N, C-alpha and C positions, 0 to 999 in steps of 0.2 A: 580115109578122110574124115569120117564121122568120129573116129577115135581121136584123131588129132584135135578136132574141135572140142571134144569133151575135155581133153587134157588142158587145153588153153582156158576153158571156162573154169576148170578147177583151180588152175594157177591164179587166175584173176580173182576168184573168190577168196583164195587164201591171202592174196595181197590186200584185198579190202579188209579182211578180218584183222590182218596184222596192223593195218593203219588205224583201225578202230581201237585196237588194244593199245597201240602207242598213244593215240589221242586221249584215251581214258587215263593212261598212266601219267601223261603230261598234265591233264586236268587235276588229277589227284595231287601231283607234286606242287602244282600252283596253289591249289586250295590249302595244302599243308603249309606251304611257305606263308600264305596270307594269314592263316590262323596263328602261325608262330609270330609273325610281325605284329598282329593285333595283341597277342598275349604280351609280347615284349613291350609294346606301347603302354598297355595297361599297367604292367609292372613298373615301367618308368614313371608313369603318372602317380602310381601309388607311392613310389619312393620319394617323388617330389613333394607330395602332400605330407608324407611323414617328416621329410626334412623341414617343411614349412612349420609343421606343428612343433617340432623340436626347437626351431628358431624362435617361434612365439613363446614357447615354454621357457626358453633361455632368457628372452627379454622380460617376461613376467617375473622370472626368478630374480633377475638383476633389479627390477623395480621394487620387488618385495624386500630385498636385502637393503636397497637404498632407503626404503621407507623405514625398515627396522633400525638401520644405523642413524637415520635422522632423528630417531627417538632421543638419542643422546645429545643432539644439537638443539632440537626444537622442543624437546620434552613432550612429544605427542606422537601418536600413531593411530590410524583408523582401526576400528573394530573389524572391518571387512578385511583389511590387509593382515591383521593379526591372525584371523581365522585361516587365511590362505597360508600364511607363514607357518602356522602350526602343522600344516600338512607335510612339511619337510622335516626330516629327522636329523637336522644338523646340530640341534641344541638339546641339552638335557631337559627333561620334562619340567623339573623344578624351576629351571631358569625361565622357561616359557610361562610357567604359572606366575612367577614374579612379574614378568612383563604384562601378563594379563591383568594382574592386580593394579599395575601402574596405569593401564588403560582405563580401568574402572575408576581409579583415583582422579585421572585427568577428566573423565566425564563428570564426576562429582564436582570437581573444581570449576568446570565450565558452567554447570548448573548453578553453583554458588555465585559465580561472577554474574551470570544472567539474573539471578535473584537480586543481587546487590544493585545491578543496573536498573532493574524494574523498580526497586524500592527508591532509588535516587530520583528516577523520573517522577514517581508518584509523590515523593516529598516535595520536589520542585513545583509540581502542579498544585499541591495542597498549600504550599507557601504562597504561590501566586494567587490562589483563591483567597487565602487569609489576608493578603495585602490588599486585594480588591475590596474585600469586606471592610477592612480597616479604613481604607480611603473613603469608602461609601459612608461608613459610620462617622468619620471625621467631617465629611461634607454635610451630613445631616446635623451633626453637633454644631457646626459653624452656622448653619442656617437657623437652627433653633436659638443659638446665642444671638444672632442678628435680630430675630423676631422678639426675643426677650428684651434686648436692649431698646428696640423700638417701642415695646410696650411700656418700658420704664420711662422712656423719654416723653411719652404722651402726657402723663400727669405732671411732669416738670413743666412742659410748655403751657399746660392749663393753669397750674397753681403757682408756678414760679417762672414767669416769662423772662425774668432777668438772667436765667441760666439756659434759656432755650438755644442760644448760639454757642454754648460752651463746648469746646473740643475735649474736655476732661471729665466734667461732671455729667454722668448719664444715669445715675441712680438717685431716685427721689429721696431715699433714706439718707444719703450723704447731704443733700440739701437741707433736710430737716435737722440734722445734727449741727450743721453750720449755723442755721438760724437759732437753734437753742443755745449754742456757745456764745454767739455774738450778742444775743439778747437785746437787739435794737431794731424793732419792727420798722421804724421810719427809715433808718439807713438801709435795712435789708430790702425793703420794698422798692426803694429808689436806686439801688445799686446798679451800676452799669460797668460793662467790661471796658476799662480804659486802655489796657495793654494786653496784647496777645503775642507771645513769642513766635508762634506759627505765622501770624499775620504781619507783625511789625519787625521781626528779626530777633535772633538769639544773642543780643549784646546788651551790656549795661547802659550804653549811651541811648539806645532805643527805649529801654525801660524807663530811664529817668526823664526822657523827653515827654513820655506819655503819662507817667504815674506821679511825678513830683508835685507837691503843693496841692494835693487834692484831699488832705485830711485822712479820715478813716480808710484803711486799705486792707483788702483781703487778698492774700497771695496763695494761689493753688499751683502746685508743681506735680508733674507726672514724669516718671523716669522711663527709660527705654524698656524696663521690665514691667511697666504698667503699674508700679506702686504710686500711690497718691498721698501727698502730705503738703504742708504749707504753714502759714502763720497769719495772724491778724494784729494790726496796730491801730489804736485810736488816733495816734498823733500823725502817722503817715510819714512818707519820705519827703525830704526837702532839698532844694537846690543849694549848692555851695556850702553845705554844712561840713561834709567830709569828716564825720565823727559819729560816735554813738549818740543815740537819742533816748532820753528817759521816757518810759511808758509803763506804768504799773498795771495797766489793763491789757497789755499785749499777751498773746499766747501763741503757742505753736500746736500743731495737731497732726494726727495720722488718720487717714480714711481707709487706705488699703496698704498692707505691709506684708513682708515675707513670712512673718510668723503667724499670720491670720488672726492677729489680735483684733478685737472690736475697735471701731473708731474711738479715738481718745483725744482729749484736750489736755495740754500741759501748761500750767500757769508760769508766770515769770517770777523767779526768786531774787534776781538781781536786776531790778527795773532800769538802773542806770545804763545797762548794756542791752536793753530790750531789742533795739534794732540798730543796724549800722547803715548810715546813709552816706555813701561815698561814690563819686562819679565813675570810678573804675570798678565798682562792685555792683553786682545785681542785687535783688532783694535779699538781704541777709539778716539773720536773727541771732542775738546772743553774742557774748564776748569770746566764745571759744573757738571758732564760731559754732553755735548749735546747728544752724543752717547757713552755709556759705555758698553763694552763687557767684561764680567768677565773672570777669569782664566778658569772656566768651562762655556762655552758659554751658556749652557742651564739653568744655575742657577745664579741668582743675577745680570744679565745684566739689564740695564734700560736706559731710555731716559729722559733727563732734558733739553729739547730744549730751546735755547734762551740765554744761558750764553755767549758764544763766537761767535755764528753765528746769523745773522739777521733772524728775524721772519716776517711772513706776518703781514700786518696792523691789529691791534686789538688783536693780540696774544702776550701776555706778558710772560716773563720768570717766571718760578715757578708756573704758573697757570695750572689748569688741562687741559685747552685747549692746552697749549704748550706740556705738558707731554704726552698727548694722541694723538698728531697730527700725528705722524708717524705710530704708531702701535696699537692705541686704548687703551693701558694700559701703566702705568709708568714702570712696570716690565715686561720684556719679556724673 
């Protein structure tokens, strides 16, 4: 009986050992399979990453080649792309050197264009500043001229009040010359402005209605170019004459002219043509006419200096010098 129990115990122990061995083997197999699976997963992940890198490399390669070939279309390639492109051995080294030189030339060209752009901007700014300075200087000049004119007017108002309301005579030196040429203190001191084209109208009818039959008459004319000239007659203009009037003491003059000659007086050489008094003519002097003012003062008036009045030496009648002497143009 005891022997049987011992045998059974031995058998049971053997079975237990066998189960343990089988369990150990099973665990080893499972661990081995798990390790193999993990390694396989790692290999798959590694292959996926390698494929991704190859894909990115292919995309970069395509982009670089596109950048390279765009050189021929756009005439430009970045330095960074060129350096990457140089890593590929698809082109001869000499060819890539040529491309590199072109990259350098493009960079120089960009620098030159930028330099030109900066110079243009700087020039525009300088021109703008110069214009501002020019305008400012012009403003100062005009202001100084205005002050100068007012300073010239003050002695006129004080010493020659008869010219204080003149729109033309602003310089006392002109007044002094007129006084010297007329040489009649009584007339000069009592002289009044009988007619003003600005006030009364630029027409012959307005002139004759104001100036006829007043005897001694001083005519002062100013052009649109600011030249000043005129004439003086002791006889004066008369109504209903419509003809030339003889006046040996008549003269014409220039105060301001295009050649910057000093104020000059020109005596009459043909007194029978001294002045022309006609209803459809403004104040006219000489038979040429030396000074002709049309019915409408601003249209058709002209100067033909030298017919009835003496000219300076070297200036002859009907020459351009004579016609332009007073106002710069034949027609005014």
